[in-house]
Every structure is written in C-alpha cells, then in structure tokens.
Phi, psi and omega in degrees: 000314185295325179295322178295320180296314176304317181295316175303319176300317182296315178301317179297324179290322176302313175305309185302313182296323180294319181293330173294319181293321177292324173302315184288316184279341183211184177227132181287142174294344180287349185264356178249106182281166180290148175280131188251164173052036174292132175210165184263122179249358177184153180220155168222199181280348181215018175206161176226131181260128178249149176219144187214179177268149182284138175256112186292334179278003186259166178257354181158196196218143167261135175252124179251140176238137183283128175234109189068236173264353183250160177249140185234128180288123186242353179199156176227123182258113189270353179262117184293336182282339186284141182235021176198157181202166177235134178259115179255181178072028178269166181274153180280159175055036188232139172278141179223146176240137181230167167211155180233132182236137173279148180224164174216140188266134167253190182288323183245349183203167183235127180251158182224155178295142178280321178277148171205167173247136173276145168226141185241136185221160176234126181290153175286138172305146184287156176294131188277150165257138181216174178210156174227138189212141173276098181248345174221161186294140178058028180204165176230144174255121178262123173232162184208167174282125181292155172229100187296348179271346185277181183254353187163179180229140172259133184238132178235140169222143184208163169275332175274137182293342180262008181058027181292342177246024183306139171243144195237150177227133176255128178250120184261347176270116185290340178279355181279141181231014179198163171211151178254142170252114190256167171061048179260166186270132177298132182102337182288144180254130173244155171248152182217155177211163186211143171221156171261165178208166181221162174246134183221123178052039180065014176248136182277119177255116187269142163282176178281155177295148171288160173301136180291132178240154184230163175198153173266142180283138182250158176273185180308320181277003179085022183242139180285154178293148187288136174260113187290351182266356182250151177296148182216157181214156173248110173277132187235148184227127176261163161072013181270185346296145178281169179258023176228190177277356183302317180301315181296320182293323180293318177296321174309313179299311181305315180290323179294324187254005172058053185238177180234153174215176183235128179248126167257103192256166174263137182300325175301315179296318186292320175310325184262357185227054185293328184289321177300315181294315181298326175295322178299316175298317185283345170276002179088002181288161175275133180264118183239166184250136180228035193066174189288316183226359178069019180279341180245149180236153168049233190292349177276348174282126179250176181300321181295327166307310179293310189291320185296320179294316179300314181301317179296319174295321176295317180294323177290321183250359175081356181231150177279144179295144180248016175198160179221144168236133183291142170308129177070003184074012178265117179245139186237175184291322179297323182286327180290317177302315185293318179295325179288325180291330178278354181061038180232144171284168180245148178227122172273212176208154175253343176224111181266118184279340176059040182287329184291339180270315183272334188043037185234115187299321178293319178294316182302304180302313190291326182296308183295315184294329183276325190248349189295137179227159176304134176087009181287151160255114188257128179268124177222176178230125184276016181257000185243135179294328179295323182287317178299325174298313184294316183302320174307331178269322183299314193294309176293331181292319184280325176297319176307324184274355174101008183281149176249144181258106187237170176280168178302315181300313178296328181292314179302303183307315181294312189278333183262341183081004172213153181298146180298152185256144172301135176088349179267142177251130185250137181268314177213212186290333189231356188252136180254138173237101188247357174285155171298128186213000000 
C-alpha cells in the first residue's frame, strides 16, 4: 500500500514540476484576455485612430487590418498602458476594417488573445484642387481633380468671397471633372470651390473644400465688362497688318490677357493679311481705317483714299471699319466730311509713344509707364518688333495698376457718357479736336 502511495506522490510531483517548466518556458493564451470596447475615435484622409480598454495582463497590442477574408498585422503597440493608436498611410474615401489583440511575451513564444472585435471606418475624401475659368460667353466653367473613390462632388459658387450667398450643385457622377454655370452677367465676378464626399453607414462624409478661386464672366469676344470705377485707356496701333511677326505677337498679348485694342489698318496691308484681320475681329478689337496705302497726307487725302481703304478692310475681315485715323494725324474738312458720310468717328491721341522713331522697347515701355493717365488714347504701331516687345511688358504692368484696356469707342462712351459721333475727332475719352490740323 505504501508503495502505491509513494508512486502516486511521485506522479503528482512530476506533474507539478512539469507545469512549472511550462509556466517558465511559455505563456498560456488563457492568461491574455480579449481587448474590449475597441472603437474608431477619429479619421482623416489617410489615417484612422483607434481606441480600446486596457488589458492588464498584456505586454502590448497587435493592430490588424482586414485584407479580403484575412487579417494582416499592420502595427505593434509595445506599451501595455497605451490604449490608442493611429494607423497611417491609408487611401482616402475608403472603408477599412480593424481589430486589436493583446499579446504577452514568454521565454520562447508570444501569445495573443484569441477573441477580438471588428471595427470598420471610412477615411475622409482628400481635399480637391479646383479652378474656375471663363471659357464661353456669359458662363463660367468650374473644374476639379477627379476622385474615383468618392461618391460624388459638391460644387459651390458665389459672388461673396465668404460664400455667404453660395449656390450649390451636387454632382453624382464621379467620372465628371467639371461643370458649367450658365447665363451669368458679363463682368460679374464669382468665387468657386469643390469638395468630394462618400457615404458610410448611411452617413455623408465630406472632404475639405478646395481653395476658393475666382473669375469674371466674359462676353462673346472673351472680354470683361467695363468697370466705371477703374481707370481705362485705349491702346491704338497704326499701319498694320505688318509683314513680320509683330502684329501676331501683339494679338497674342491681347488674347492672353483678354483685353481690347483699336487697329487703324491700311487697306492694302489688310488685303494681304486677311487671317490677321479676322483674328482681330474675333478677339473683339475695334477695326479702324488708316486709308488704303498711307501715300497721301493732310489736304492730299481724298475721299477715295478713305473709301477704298474701308472697302479693302471690310473685304479682308468681314466687318466694316468703325473708326478712322488721319495719316500723320493731319485732319482736314474733306476727311471729316467723308468720315461723317462713312458713319465713323475720328481718333487722334493723347499719349504718343514715339515707337516709330526710337524702335527701342525700353523707351516705349518707360514712356507709357511714366506718362499714362486715365482716359488716354495711346499711339503705337503694330509693324515694329520693338513695339511688340514693349507691349508684352506694358499690358501686365498696367493691369497690375488697375488699368482696363478698351476700344476707342468704348473709352469715349464711358468717359463722356455718350457714343462718339461720326465725323468728330477725339483726342482722349473726353476731349474733341475739330480744327484743321
């Protein structure tokens, strides 16, 4: 009997010793409890913040992200006292599922809690980049960077920069990257912004608004309405179209900055440069007559010089000239009478750049910038490369100072309050010069 008791005692002792070895060499998963109350406490366009209750028996936590039907460990929190973490590097507008498991280290292995709770979150749509542009008459086009992962876009446009009077449009087609705002008033300025959105658990999640951008509504020729509160000038060009690239370069500037000018052309030159004349018309510039070939001055200018020039210009560009400038600025009663019969006003100038004389872009630029005044009619010639060089610098510089570039007719109408009269010669927006000169 005593031998049996002894054997039982030895067996129990062995079991106790073996248990001790197991306890020292490893850790039972039963000693690591499940992580409870896992929740999403924050999201951004590229991250999700998780929080949970502390598991006192753990050494830390494993963060898992679901990929298909499997979980992939994406982060280890080595501090057992920590109860939150942020998972970064995620795609925006995307749903993610996570779980958190507590772990405990042994001498030879690490065990983790078997039970876990899934939590799902959706990242916020990324901030859009957007623009607003006048590409068609009486309308604005709002465009943005597309987001293929979102559910749609919110578009707002307003006259107030703080969007207090905003009107909204919802775009549900995620392939769309622009929308047009139609039937707007020429000259009005609008601000626009865009954001994308997603739906998660039947809740709409909005991204951040894009930076607000603004644009003015243009007319058919791509020109904004005249602002009576701002200074304005009429830049005029004589003797074209030219036989070099100066004329086209000047038109490039006009098109780029969406401005207007008045061109007093020679009928003979217009006949040989119809494309250039038609481009001037399409850009909304005023088409003027400078006689047929500039061979006669003063009293030698006859009615035929004017009429023949007007007819050649009309044939080249498809529109009748609406203004006349005398060769050399010398105007006679014959010229006035013929212009009245042709139903066109005459235009002299109040600021002469002397570009024909200097052929120096710096001198031309400095003359304008030093002497320009509100209401001026500026004399230049479109046949010199130096003039084109200067014009490329003059336009942005004067726009920066608040000047508007208008036609001669527009200038007189704006400054005098009435349309220019046929047969009358104007020096600037308000001054008439009707003596023979």
